[in-house]
MIGU-160047 format. One record per atom (N, C-alpha, C): residue number from 1; x, z, y. Coordinates in steps of 0.2 Angstrom, whole numbers, plus 2048, in hexadecimal, padded with zeros to 3 digits. Last residue first. Layout:
BEGIN
NUM/X/Z/Y
...
This chain:
BEGIN
379/5BA/4BD/D0E
379/5BB/4B7/D09
379/5C0/4B9/D04
378/5AF/4C7/D17
378/5B6/4C6/D14
378/5B5/4C1/D0F
377/5A9/4C8/D28
377/5A7/4C6/D21
377/5AE/4C4/D1D
376/5A2/4D0/D36
376/5A7/4CE/D32
376/5A5/4CC/D2B
375/59E/4CE/D48
375/59C/4CF/D41
375/5A1/4CC/D3C
374/5A2/4D6/D57
374/5A3/4D1/D52
374/5A0/4D3/D4B
373/597/4DA/D64
373/59C/4DD/D5F
373/59C/4D8/D59
372/594/4CD/D70
372/592/4D1/D6B
372/598/4D4/D67
371/59A/4C5/D7A
371/594/4C9/D7C
371/591/4CD/D76
370/5A9/4BF/D81
370/5A6/4C1/D7C
370/5A0/4C6/D7E
369/5A8/4B1/D8E
369/5AA/4B8/D8B
369/5A6/4BA/D85
368/5AD/4A3/D97
368/5A9/4A6/D92
368/5AC/4AD/D90
367/5AF/4A2/DA8
367/5B2/4A2/DA2
367/5AE/4A6/D9D
366/5A0/49C/DB0
366/5A6/4A0/DB0
366/5A9/49F/DA9
365/593/496/DB1
365/599/491/DB0
365/5A0/495/DB0
364/58A/4A0/DB2
364/58B/49C/DB8
364/592/498/DB7
363/591/4A8/DA4
363/58C/4A8/DAA
363/58E/4A4/DB0
362/593/4A5/D93
362/595/4A4/D9A
362/590/4A4/D9F
361/596/4AD/D84
361/591/4AB/D89
361/595/4AA/D8F
360/595/4B1/D72
360/598/4B0/D78
360/594/4AD/D7D
359/595/4BB/D63
359/591/4B7/D68
359/595/4B7/D6F
358/5A0/4B9/D55
358/59D/4BD/D5B
358/59A/4B9/D60
357/5A7/4BB/D46
357/5A2/4B8/D4A
357/5A0/4BC/D4F
356/5B4/4B9/D3A
356/5B2/4BD/D40
356/5AD/4B8/D44
355/5B8/4BA/D29
355/5B5/4B6/D2E
355/5B2/4BA/D34
354/5C8/4BC/D21
354/5C2/4BF/D24
354/5BF/4BA/D29
353/5D1/4BA/D12
353/5CF/4B8/D19
353/5C9/4BC/D1B
352/5E0/4BB/D08
352/5D9/4BE/D0A
352/5D8/4BC/D11
351/5E9/4AF/CFE
351/5E8/4B3/D04
351/5E1/4B6/D05
350/5E9/4A7/CF4
350/5ED/4AC/CF3
350/5ED/4B1/CFA
349/5E7/497/CFC
349/5E6/49B/CF6
349/5EB/4A1/CF6
348/5E1/493/D0B
348/5E7/493/D07
348/5E6/499/D02
347/5D2/48A/D0E
347/5D6/490/D0E
347/5DC/48F/D0A
346/5C7/47F/D17
346/5CC/47F/D12
346/5D1/485/D13
345/5B6/481/D1A
345/5BD/483/D1C
345/5C2/483/D16
344/5A7/47D/D21
344/5AB/47C/D1B
344/5B3/47D/D1D
343/599/485/D27
343/5A0/483/D28
343/5A4/483/D22
342/589/484/D2C
342/58D/485/D26
342/594/481/D28
341/57E/48D/D38
341/584/489/D36
341/587/48A/D2F
340/571/490/D43
340/574/491/D3C
340/579/48B/D3B
339/576/490/D55
339/571/48F/D4F
339/575/491/D48
338/586/48A/D5B
338/57F/48C/D5C
338/57B/48B/D56
337/597/48D/D5E
337/592/48A/D5A
337/58B/48D/D5C
336/5A7/487/D66
336/5A2/48C/D63
336/59C/489/D60
335/5AE/47C/D6B
335/5B2/482/D66
335/5AD/487/D63
334/5A7/474/D72
334/5AC/471/D6E
334/5AF/476/D69
333/59E/47B/D79
333/59B/476/D75
333/5A1/474/D70
332/5A6/483/D81
332/5A2/486/D7C
332/59F/481/D77
331/5AD/479/D89
331/5B1/47D/D85
331/5AC/481/D7F
330/5A1/474/D90
330/5A5/470/D8C
330/5AA/474/D87
329/59E/480/D97
329/599/47D/D92
329/59D/478/D8E
328/5A9/482/DA0
328/5A7/487/D9B
328/5A2/484/D95
327/5B2/473/DA1
327/5AD/477/DA3
327/5AC/47C/D9E
326/5C4/46F/DA1
326/5BE/46F/D9D
326/5B9/474/DA1
325/5D0/46F/DA8
325/5CB/46B/DAA
325/5C4/46B/DA6
324/5D9/479/DA5
324/5DB/472/DA3
324/5D6/46D/DA5
323/5D3/484/DA7
323/5D8/482/DAC
323/5DA/47B/DAB
322/5CB/484/D9C
322/5C7/483/DA2
322/5CD/481/DA7
321/5D4/488/D92
321/5D1/481/D91
321/5CE/47F/D98
320/5D8/494/D97
320/5DD/48F/D96
320/5DA/488/D96
319/5CC/49B/D95
319/5CE/49A/D9C
319/5D3/495/D9C
318/5CB/49B/D87
318/5C6/498/D8B
318/5C8/496/D92
317/5D6/4A3/D84
317/5D5/49C/D81
317/5D0/498/D85
316/5D3/4AF/D8A
316/5D9/4AB/D8C
316/5D8/4A4/D8A
315/5C7/4B3/D83
315/5C7/4B1/D8A
315/5CC/4AD/D8C
314/5CC/4B5/D76
314/5C7/4B0/D77
314/5C7/4AE/D7E
313/5D5/4C0/D79
313/5D7/4B9/D76
313/5D2/4B4/D77
312/5CC/4C9/D7D
312/5D1/4C7/D82
312/5D4/4C0/D7F
311/5C4/4CC/D72
311/5C1/4C9/D78
311/5C6/4C6/D7D
310/5CE/4D1/D6A
310/5CA/4CB/D68
310/5C7/4C8/D6E
309/5D1/4DD/D71
309/5D6/4D8/D70
309/5D3/4D1/D6E
308/5C5/4E4/D71
308/5C8/4E1/D77
308/5CD/4DC/D76
307/5C3/4E6/D63
307/5BE/4E2/D67
307/5C1/4DF/D6D
306/5CE/4EE/D61
306/5CE/4E8/D5E
306/5C9/4E3/D61
305/5CC/4F9/D69
305/5D2/4F5/D6B
305/5D1/4EF/D67
304/5C0/4FF/D63
304/5C0/4FC/D6A
304/5C6/4F7/D6B
303/5BE/4FA/D52
303/5C0/4FF/D57
303/5C0/4FB/D5E
302/5B6/4F8/D42
302/5B7/4F5/D49
302/5B9/4FB/D4E
301/5BE/4FB/D32
301/5B9/4FC/D37
301/5BB/4F9/D3E
300/5C6/4FD/D26
300/5C9/4FF/D2D
300/5C3/500/D32
299/5C1/4F8/D1B
299/5C0/4FF/D1C
299/5C2/502/D23
298/5C5/4EB/D1C
298/5BE/4ED/D1C
298/5BD/4F4/D1D
297/5D3/4E8/D27
297/5D0/4EA/D20
297/5C9/4EC/D21
296/5D4/4DA/D32
296/5D4/4E2/D31
296/5D1/4E3/D2A
295/5DC/4CE/D3B
295/5DA/4D0/D34
295/5DA/4D7/D34
294/5E2/4C9/D47
294/5DB/4CC/D47
294/5D8/4CD/D40
293/5EF/4C6/D43
293/5EE/4CB/D49
293/5E7/4CE/D48
292/5F2/4C5/D31
292/5F2/4C3/D38
292/5EF/4C8/D3D
291/5F1/4CB/D25
291/5F7/4CC/D28
291/5F7/4C9/D2F
290/5E5/4C0/D1F
290/5E8/4C6/D1E
290/5EF/4C6/D21
289/5DE/4B5/D2C
289/5E1/4B6/D25
289/5E5/4BD/D25
288/5CF/4B2/D34
288/5D5/4B5/D34
288/5D8/4B6/D2D
287/5C5/4A7/D3C
287/5C7/4A9/D36
287/5CE/4AC/D36
286/5B7/4A8/D48
286/5BE/4A8/D47
286/5C0/4AA/D3F
285/5AB/4A1/D51
285/5AD/4A2/D4B
285/5B4/4A2/D4A
284/59F/4A5/D5E
284/5A6/4A3/D5C
284/5A7/4A5/D55
283/590/49F/D65
283/594/4A4/D62
283/59A/4A1/D5F
282/583/49C/D71
282/589/49A/D6E
282/58C/4A0/D6A
281/572/4A2/D6E
281/578/49F/D72
281/57E/49D/D6E
280/568/4A8/D67
280/568/4A0/D69
280/56D/49E/D6D
279/566/4B3/D5A
279/56B/4B1/D60
279/56B/4AA/D61
278/560/4B3/D4E
278/55C/4B3/D54
278/560/4B2/D5B
277/56A/4B3/D44
277/565/4B8/D44
277/562/4B9/D4B
276/574/4A9/D42
276/574/4AD/D48
276/56F/4B3/D49
275/57C/4A7/D33
275/576/4A8/D36
275/576/4AC/D3C
274/588/49D/D2B
274/587/4A2/D31
274/580/4A2/D33
273/591/49B/D1D
273/58B/49A/D20
273/58A/49F/D25
272/59F/492/D17
272/59D/498/D1B
272/596/496/D1E
271/5A8/48E/D09
271/5A2/48B/D0D
271/59F/492/D10
270/5B8/48B/D06
270/5B3/490/D08
270/5AE/48C/D0C
269/5C3/485/CFA
269/5BF/483/CFF
269/5B9/488/D00
268/5CB/487/CEF
268/5CD/48A/CF6
268/5C9/488/CFC
267/5BD/489/CE5
267/5C5/488/CE5
267/5C7/48B/CEB
266/5B1/48C/CEE
266/5B2/487/CE9
266/5BA/485/CE9
265/5A7/49A/CF3
265/5AE/497/CF3
265/5AE/492/CED
264/59C/49E/D00
264/59D/49B/CF9
264/5A4/498/CF9
263/595/4AA/D0B
263/59A/4A5/D09
263/59A/4A4/D02
262/58D/4B1/D1A
262/58E/4B0/D13
262/593/4AB/D11
261/588/4BA/D27
261/58D/4B6/D25
261/58D/4B6/D1D
260/57E/4BD/D35
260/57E/4BD/D2E
260/583/4B8/D2C
259/582/4C7/D43
259/582/4C0/D40
259/582/4C1/D38
258/579/4D0/D4F
258/57D/4D0/D48
258/57C/4CA/D44
257/578/4D5/D5F
257/578/4CF/D5B
257/57C/4D1/D55
256/575/4DC/D6C
256/574/4DE/D66
256/573/4D8/D61
255/582/4D9/D78
255/57B/4D8/D76
255/57B/4DA/D6F
254/58C/4E5/D81
254/58B/4E0/D7C
254/584/4DF/D7A
253/592/4E5/D92
253/58D/4E8/D8D
253/58C/4E3/D88
252/5A3/4E1/D93
252/59C/4E0/D95
252/598/4E3/D90
251/5B1/4EC/D95
251/5AD/4E7/D91
251/5A6/4E7/D94
250/5B8/4F0/DA6
250/5B5/4F2/DA0
250/5B2/4EB/D9C
249/5C8/4F1/DAC
249/5C2/4ED/DAC
249/5BE/4ED/DA6
248/5D0/4FF/DB2
248/5CE/4FB/DAC
248/5C8/4F7/DAE
247/5E0/501/DBC
247/5D8/502/DBA
247/5D6/4FD/DB5
246/5EE/508/DC4
246/5EB/504/DBF
246/5E3/506/DBE
245/5F7/505/DD3
245/5F2/50A/DCF
245/5EF/505/DCA
244/606/506/DDD
244/601/503/DD9
244/5FC/508/DD6
243/612/500/DE9
243/60E/505/DE6
243/608/502/DE2
242/623/4FC/DED
242/61D/4FA/DEA
242/619/500/DE7
241/62A/502/DFC
241/62A/501/DF5
241/623/4FF/DF3
240/62B/4F7/E0B
240/629/4FD/E08
240/629/4FC/E00
239/630/4EB/E0F
239/631/4F1/E14
239/62E/4F7/E11
238/639/4DD/E0A
238/635/4E3/E07
238/635/4E9/E0C
237/63A/4CE/E12
237/63D/4D5/E12
237/637/4DA/E0F
236/63E/4BD/E0E
236/639/4C2/E0F
236/63D/4C9/E0F
235/641/4AC/E14
235/643/4B2/E11
235/63D/4B8/E12
234/63E/4A0/E19
234/63D/4A0/E12
234/63F/4A7/E0F
233/638/4A7/E28
233/63A/4A1/E25
233/639/4A1/E1D
232/634/4B7/E24
232/638/4B3/E29
232/63B/4AD/E26
231/629/4C4/E21
231/62C/4BD/E1F
231/62F/4BA/E26
230/627/4D4/E19
230/626/4D0/E1F
230/62A/4C9/E1D
229/61E/4E1/E10
229/622/4DB/E10
229/621/4D7/E17
228/619/4EF/E06
228/61A/4EC/E0D
228/61F/4E6/E0D
227/60F/4ED/DF8
227/615/4EF/DFB
227/616/4EB/E02
226/603/4F1/DEC
226/604/4EF/DF3
226/60C/4F1/DF4
225/5F7/4EE/DDE
225/5FD/4F0/DE1
225/5FE/4EE/DE8
224/5ED/4F2/DD0
224/5ED/4F0/DD7
224/5F4/4F2/DDA
223/5ED/4EC/DC0
223/5F1/4F0/DC4
223/5F0/4ED/DCC
222/5E2/4ED/DB2
222/5E5/4EA/DB7
222/5E9/4EF/DBC
221/5DE/4EB/DA1
221/5E0/4F0/DA6
221/5E4/4EC/DAC
220/5CF/4E4/D9A
220/5D6/4E4/D9B
220/5D7/4E9/DA1
219/5C1/4E2/D97
219/5C5/4E6/D92
219/5CD/4E6/D94
218/5C1/4D2/D9F
218/5BE/4D8/D9C
218/5C2/4DB/D97
217/5CA/4CB/DAB
217/5C9/4CB/DA4
217/5C6/4D2/DA2
216/5C2/4C4/DBA
216/5C7/4C9/DB7
216/5C5/4C9/DAF
215/5BB/4BD/DC3
215/5BE/4B9/DBD
215/5C3/4BE/DBA
214/5C0/4C5/DD3
214/5BB/4C2/DCE
214/5BF/4BF/DC8
213/5C2/4D1/DDF
213/5C5/4CD/DDA
213/5C0/4CB/DD5
212/5C3/4D4/DF0
212/5BE/4D3/DEA
212/5C1/4CF/DE5
211/5CB/4DF/DFB
211/5CB/4D9/DF7
211/5C6/4D9/DF1
210/5CD/4E7/E0A
210/5C9/4E7/E04
210/5C9/4E0/E01
209/5D9/4F1/E14
209/5D6/4EA/E12
209/5D2/4EB/E0B
208/5E0/4F8/E22
208/5DC/4F9/E1C
208/5D9/4F2/E1A
207/5F0/4F0/E28
207/5EA/4F5/E28
207/5E6/4F5/E22
206/5F2/4DF/E24
206/5F4/4E5/E28
206/5EF/4EA/E29
205/5F6/4D5/E16
205/5F2/4D8/E1A
205/5F5/4DD/E1F
204/5F7/4C7/E0B
204/5FB/4CB/E10
204/5F6/4CE/E15
203/5ED/4C0/E04
203/5F2/4C4/E01
203/5F5/4C9/E05
202/5E3/4BC/E0D
202/5E2/4BC/E06
202/5E6/4C0/E02
201/5E4/4BB/E1C
201/5E5/4C1/E18
201/5E2/4C1/E11
200/5F3/4B2/E16
200/5F0/4B8/E19
200/5EA/4B7/E1D
199/5F6/4A5/E12
199/5F2/4A9/E0E
199/5F0/4B0/E10
198/5FD/4A1/E1E
198/5F7/49E/E1C
198/5F3/4A2/E17
197/608/4A9/E1D
197/604/4AA/E23
197/5FD/4A6/E22
196/60E/4A5/E12
196/60B/4AC/E12
196/607/4AD/E18
195/613/498/E16
195/60E/499/E11
195/60A/4A0/E11
194/61C/49C/E20
194/616/498/E22
194/610/498/E1C
193/625/4A3/E19
193/622/4A6/E1E
193/61B/4A2/E20
192/62A/499/E10
192/627/49F/E0E
192/622/4A2/E13
191/627/489/E18
191/62B/48F/E16
191/627/494/E13
190/621/47A/E0F
190/620/480/E14
190/626/485/E13
189/61E/470/E05
189/622/46F/E0B
189/621/474/E11
188/618/474/DFA
188/614/472/DFF
188/617/471/E06
187/623/478/DF2
187/61F/472/DF0
187/61B/470/DF5
186/627/483/DFA
186/62B/47D/DFA
186/628/477/DF8
185/61D/48C/DF7
185/61E/48A/DFE
185/622/483/DFE
184/61F/48E/DE9
184/619/48B/DEB
184/619/488/DF3
183/62B/494/DEA
183/62B/48E/DE7
183/625/48A/DE9
182/627/4A0/DF0
182/62C/49C/DF4
182/62C/495/DF1
181/61F/4A6/DE7
181/61C/4A3/DED
181/621/49F/DF1
180/629/4A9/DDD
180/623/4A4/DDB
180/620/4A1/DE2
179/630/4B2/DE4
179/633/4AB/DE2
179/62E/4A6/DE0
178/628/4BC/DE5
178/629/4B9/DEB
178/62D/4B2/DEA
177/627/4C0/DD8
177/621/4BE/DDB
177/623/4BA/DE1
176/634/4C4/DD5
176/631/4BF/DD1
176/62B/4BC/DD5
175/636/4CF/DDE
175/63A/4C9/DDF
175/637/4C3/DDB
174/62C/4D7/DD9
174/62B/4D5/DE0
174/62F/4CE/DE1
173/632/4DA/DCD
173/62B/4D7/DCD
173/62A/4D4/DD4
172/63E/4E0/DD1
172/63E/4DA/DCD
172/638/4D6/DCD
171/638/4EC/DD6
171/63C/4E8/DDB
171/63D/4E1/DD8
170/633/4F2/DCB
170/62E/4EF/DCF
170/632/4EB/DD5
169/638/4F0/DBA
169/63A/4F1/DC1
169/636/4EE/DC6
168/632/4EB/DAF
168/631/4F2/DB1
168/633/4F4/DB8
167/62D/4DD/DA6
167/630/4DF/DAD
167/62D/4E6/DAE
166/629/4D7/D9A
166/62E/4DD/D9A
166/630/4DF/DA0
165/61F/4CE/D99
165/625/4CC/D9D
165/62B/4D1/D9C
164/615/4D5/D92
164/617/4CE/D90
164/61E/4CD/D93
163/612/4E0/D9A
163/614/4E1/D93
163/617/4DA/D90
162/610/4DB/DA6
162/615/4DF/DA6
162/617/4E0/D9E
161/604/4D4/DA4
161/60A/4D0/DA6
161/610/4D4/DA5
160/5FA/4DD/DA1
160/5FD/4D9/D9B
160/603/4D6/D9D
159/5F4/4E1/DAD
159/5FA/4E5/DAA
159/5FD/4E2/DA4
158/5F1/4D4/DB8
158/5EF/4D7/DB2
158/5F5/4DB/DAF
157/5F1/4D9/DC9
157/5F4/4D6/DC4
157/5F2/4D9/DBD
156/5EC/4D8/DDB
156/5EC/4DB/DD4
156/5EF/4D7/DCF
155/5F2/4DC/DEC
155/5F0/4D7/DE6
155/5EF/4DB/DE0
154/5F9/4DA/DFB
154/5F3/4DE/DF8
154/5F1/4D9/DF2
153/607/4DD/E04
153/604/4D9/DFF
153/5FE/4DE/DFC
152/607/4E1/E16
152/609/4E2/E0F
152/605/4DE/E0A
151/60D/4E6/E26
151/60A/4E1/E22
151/60C/4E2/E1B
150/60A/4F5/E2E
150/60F/4F1/E2A
150/60B/4EC/E26
149/601/4FD/E35
149/604/4F7/E39
149/609/4F3/E35
148/5FD/508/E2F
148/5F8/502/E30
148/5FB/4FC/E33
147/604/511/E23
147/606/50E/E29
147/601/507/E2A
146/5FC/513/E17
146/5FE/518/E1B
146/5FF/516/E22
145/5F0/507/E12
145/5F7/509/E13
145/5F7/50F/E18
144/5E4/504/E06
144/5E5/509/E0C
144/5EC/50B/E0D
143/5DA/4F8/DFF
143/5E1/4FA/E00
143/5E2/4FE/E07
142/5CD/4F8/DF4
142/5CF/4F9/DFB
142/5D6/4FC/DFB
141/5C7/4EC/DE9
141/5CC/4F1/DEA
141/5CD/4F1/DF1
140/5B9/4E8/DDE
140/5BC/4E8/DE5
140/5C2/4ED/DE5
139/5B7/4DD/DD0
139/5B8/4E4/DD3
139/5BA/4E3/DDA
138/5B2/4D5/DC0
138/5B4/4D5/DC7
138/5B4/4DC/DCA
137/5AD/4D5/DB3
137/5B1/4CF/DB5
137/5B3/4D0/DBD
136/5A6/4E0/DB0
136/5AA/4DE/DAB
136/5AE/4D8/DAD
135/5A8/4E9/DC0
135/5A4/4E6/DBB
135/5A9/4E4/DB5
134/5A9/4F4/DCD
134/5AD/4F2/DC7
134/5A7/4EF/DC2
133/5A9/4FA/DDA
133/5A5/4F4/DD8
133/5A7/4F1/DD2
132/5BA/4FE/DDE
132/5B3/4FF/DDD
132/5AF/4F9/DDB
131/5C9/507/DE1
131/5C6/502/DDD
131/5BE/503/DDC
130/5D4/50A/DED
130/5CD/50C/DEB
130/5CA/507/DE7
129/5E4/510/DF0
129/5E0/50B/DEE
129/5D9/50E/DEC
128/5F1/513/DFC
128/5EC/515/DF8
128/5E7/50F/DF6
127/602/513/E00
127/5FC/50F/DFF
127/5F7/513/DFB
126/60B/51D/E01
126/60B/518/E06
126/605/514/E06
125/60D/528/DF8
125/606/527/DFA
125/606/522/E00
124/61A/52B/DF5
124/616/528/DEF
124/60F/527/DF2
123/628/528/DFE
123/622/52A/DFE
123/61E/527/DF8
122/639/52A/DF9
122/634/526/DFB
122/62D/529/DFA
121/641/53A/DFC
121/640/534/DF8
121/63A/531/DFB
120/646/540/E0D
120/643/541/E06
120/642/53A/E03
119/655/540/E16
119/64E/53D/E15
119/64C/53E/E0E
118/65E/548/E22
118/65D/548/E1B
118/656/545/E1A
117/66B/545/E2D
117/664/543/E2B
117/663/544/E24
116/674/54D/E3A
116/673/54C/E33
116/66C/54B/E31
115/67D/548/E48
115/676/54B/E45
115/676/549/E3E
114/68A/54B/E54
114/688/549/E4D
114/681/54C/E4B
113/691/545/E62
113/68C/54A/E5F
113/689/547/E59
112/6A2/541/E65
112/69B/53F/E64
112/697/545/E61
111/6AD/54D/E6D
111/6AB/548/E68
111/6A4/546/E68
110/6A9/544/E7B
110/6AE/545/E76
110/6AE/54C/E74
109/6A2/539/E86
109/6A0/53F/E81
109/6A5/53F/E7C
108/6A5/52E/E8D
108/6A9/534/E8F
108/6A7/53A/E8A
107/696/526/E89
107/69C/526/E8D
107/69F/52C/E8F
106/690/52C/E79
106/68F/52B/E80
106/695/52A/E84
105/689/52C/E68
105/68F/52B/E6D
105/68C/52A/E74
104/685/535/E5A
104/682/532/E61
104/688/532/E66
103/686/531/E49
103/68A/533/E4F
103/687/530/E55
102/67E/537/E3B
102/67D/532/E41
102/681/535/E47
101/67E/536/E2A
101/681/53A/E30
101/681/535/E36
100/672/538/E1D
100/676/534/E21
100/679/538/E27
99/66B/538/E0C
99/66E/53B/E12
99/672/536/E16
98/65C/538/E02
98/662/534/E05
98/664/538/E0B
97/654/53C/DF3
97/656/53E/DFA
97/65C/539/DFC
96/64D/52F/DE9
96/651/535/DE9
96/652/536/DF1
95/648/523/DE6
95/645/528/DE3
95/649/52F/DE4
94/647/518/DF5
94/64B/51B/DEF
94/647/521/DED
93/643/514/E01
93/642/50F/DFB
93/645/512/DF5
92/63D/51B/E10
92/641/51C/E0A
92/63F/517/E04
91/63A/513/E1F
91/637/516/E19
91/63C/516/E13
90/647/516/E2C
90/643/512/E28
90/640/516/E22
89/646/51D/E3B
89/648/51F/E34
89/644/51A/E30
88/64C/51C/E4B
88/648/519/E47
88/64A/51A/E40
87/64E/529/E58
87/651/525/E52
87/64B/522/E4E
86/64F/52B/E69
86/64A/52A/E63
86/64E/526/E5E
85/652/538/E73
85/656/532/E70
85/652/531/E69
84/64B/53E/E82
84/64B/53D/E7B
84/64F/537/E79
83/64A/53E/E90
83/64B/545/E8C
83/64B/544/E85
82/64A/532/E96
82/64E/537/E99
82/64F/53E/E95
81/64C/528/E86
81/648/52A/E8C
81/64C/530/E90
80/650/51B/E7C
80/653/521/E7F
80/64F/522/E85
79/64D/514/E6B
79/64C/515/E72
79/64F/51B/E75
78/653/512/E5E
78/64D/50E/E60
78/64C/50E/E68
77/660/510/E54
77/65E/513/E5A
77/658/50F/E5D
76/65E/513/E42
76/660/50F/E48
76/65D/512/E4E
75/660/514/E31
75/65F/517/E37
75/662/513/E3D
74/663/50C/E26
74/65C/50E/E26
74/65B/513/E2C
73/670/509/E24
73/66C/504/E27
73/665/506/E28
72/67E/514/E26
72/678/512/E23
72/674/50D/E27
71/688/51A/E2E
71/68A/515/E29
71/684/512/E25
70/686/519/E40
70/685/51C/E39
70/686/517/E34
69/685/51D/E51
69/689/51A/E4B
69/688/51D/E45
68/67C/519/E60
68/67D/51D/E5A
68/682/519/E55
67/67D/51C/E71
67/67D/517/E6B
67/67E/51C/E65
66/678/51D/E82
66/679/520/E7C
66/679/51A/E77
65/680/518/E91
65/67B/517/E8D
65/67D/51A/E86
64/684/519/EA3
64/685/51B/E9C
64/67F/51A/E97
63/681/517/EB0
63/681/511/EAB
63/682/513/EA4
62/68A/525/EB4
62/686/51F/EB7
62/687/519/EB2
61/68A/532/EA9
61/68E/52D/EAC
61/689/527/EAE
60/685/543/EAA
60/684/53C/EA8
60/688/538/EAC
59/687/552/EA9
59/68C/54D/EAC
59/68B/546/EA9
58/67D/556/E9B
58/681/558/EA1
58/686/553/EA3
57/66E/553/E93
57/675/550/E95
57/678/552/E9B
56/664/558/E86
56/666/559/E8D
56/66D/556/E8E
55/657/551/E7B
55/65E/552/E7D
55/65E/555/E85
54/64E/54F/E6C
54/64E/551/E73
54/655/553/E75
53/64C/542/E62
53/650/548/E63
53/650/549/E6B
52/63E/53C/E59
52/641/53D/E60
52/646/543/E5F
51/63C/52F/E4D
51/63E/536/E4E
51/641/537/E55
50/631/524/E46
50/635/525/E4C
50/636/52D/E4D
49/633/523/E34
49/630/523/E3A
49/634/524/E40
48/631/529/E22
48/635/527/E28
48/631/527/E2F
47/62C/52C/E16
47/628/527/E1A
47/62C/525/E21
46/632/537/E11
46/634/530/E0E
46/630/52B/E12
45/636/542/E1F
45/632/540/E18
45/634/539/E17
44/645/54A/E24
44/640/545/E25
44/63C/543/E1E
43/64E/555/E2D
43/64B/554/E27
43/645/550/E27
42/65C/555/E37
42/655/552/E36
42/653/552/E2F
41/666/55F/E41
41/664/55D/E3A
41/65D/55B/E3A
40/667/563/E4E
40/66D/55E/E4B
40/66C/55D/E44
39/65C/564/E5C
39/65E/565/E55
39/663/561/E53
38/65D/562/E69
38/658/567/E67
38/65A/569/E60
37/66D/55F/E70
37/667/55D/E6C
37/663/563/E6A
36/678/55C/E7D
36/675/561/E79
36/66E/55F/E76
35/687/555/E83
35/680/554/E81
35/67E/55A/E7C
34/690/553/E92
34/68F/557/E8C
34/688/556/E8A
33/69D/54A/E9A
33/696/54A/E98
33/696/54F/E92
32/6AB/554/EA1
32/6A8/54E/E9D
32/6A1/54F/E9C
31/6B3/55B/EAB
31/6AC/55C/EAA
31/6A9/556/EA7
30/6C0/557/EAB
30/6BF/55E/EAB
30/6B7/560/EAA
29/6BF/549/EAC
29/6C1/54C/EA6
29/6C1/553/EA6
28/6B1/541/EB2
28/6B5/547/EB4
28/6B8/54A/EAE
27/6AD/531/EB4
27/6AD/537/EAE
27/6B3/53C/EB1
26/6A2/529/EBF
26/6A9/52B/EBD
26/6A8/531/EB8
25/695/526/EC2
25/69A/520/EC0
25/6A1/523/EBE
24/692/533/ECC
24/690/52E/EC8
24/695/529/EC7
23/697/544/ECC
23/699/53D/ECF
23/697/537/ECB
22/689/54F/EC9
22/68F/54C/EC7
22/690/546/ECB
21/67D/554/ECC
21/682/556/ED1
21/689/553/ECF
20/674/552/EC3
20/673/54E/EC9
20/679/54F/ECE
19/677/55A/EB9
19/677/553/EB8
19/677/54F/EBE
18/674/567/EBD
18/67B/565/EBC
18/67C/55D/EBC
17/667/567/EBD
17/66A/567/EC3
17/671/565/EC3
16/665/567/EAE
16/663/561/EB3
16/666/562/EBA
15/668/572/EA7
15/66D/56D/EA8
15/66B/568/EAD
14/65D/57A/EA8
14/663/57D/EAA
14/668/577/EAB
13/653/572/EA2
13/652/574/EA9
13/659/576/EAC
12/659/573/E95
12/658/56C/E98
12/657/56E/EA0
11/657/580/E92
11/65E/57D/E92
11/65E/577/E96
10/64A/582/E91
10/64E/585/E96
10/655/582/E97
9/647/57B/E86
9/645/578/E8C
9/648/57C/E92
8/64E/583/E7D
8/650/57D/E7E
8/64E/57A/E84
7/646/58F/E7D
7/64D/58F/E7F
7/64F/588/E81
6/63A/58B/E78
6/63A/58C/E7F
6/641/58C/E82
5/63D/57D/E6C
5/63D/584/E6E
5/63D/585/E75
4/632/571/E66
4/638/573/E6A
4/638/57A/E6D
3/62C/56B/E57
3/62B/56F/E5D
3/632/571/E60
2/62B/55B/E51
2/62E/561/E51
2/62C/565/E57
1/623/550/E54
1/624/552/E4D
1/627/559/E4C
């Protein structure tokens, strides 16, 4: 990582004859051990790693060993060779620089030799993500860790989770996620380590990984994320900060369907007639009252966000029904319509209403989705 000057190599050579001439096993108070390092200041990036301090030791003690003393837990002594003291620096998990002082001790060495360590803030590129093969319901994500030997979580989540939950602290997100997996492990009479071992490599990977995600919600923003994590029994240790990237799942291409909608009022009873105009599939009919989420003024017109919100609401209702055991066809038959229809609806007086109609479709039994720009009619 660092170049050592020619002068320091010369110093090692100069000290070596002295090291073999000392009386082994004894410390001469007039010639105590003396340690010289190639540097006494380390500037480390946020990724940490194993850092070698090149040293020369005069008057070594038989059986003497190096040790380090520091007030922080992110620095440890990894190994010692005849020419190097190797410090292990953990990756930073904070968004600012951090400093530590390390005392290197050796029998008879007074005072100990001190090394200052300044580490940069956490790396922002410990994981890279490549999103590809994006459709309105699926995608592939390639997870590329900087450290190929660190096990890590590889997953995606609907960004709506963060809006609804209010979670903004990613450490809290990890804690919540691991708590969920721990509860699942307990229900299956396993430890967290056993459970995560079984789902590896579906969730936990080492090295580059590619995951394919299906049944995603069209028109939604998703977040691909990773963080290093290890398991022991029911405990886990987060080894790297959480990294993430957001991406969009597009709306499907809309069919050119325009529904004919007319109505007749008899008191507070509305008779609504819907003509699919050649569309032979299922369609959804929704009635929104003034002031409700999906009511828009006639002059407002349709905008992308409105269609996405409408599509998301329909998708969520269908997915919930299917999670309860209904098939896509059963859900469509029970909640949607085909062909020309006349619907009689009791309305509350004093409110304005709008009728919203759009084509829907399920492919190969998947969750039904919106397939046309909605048609409107005001009551």
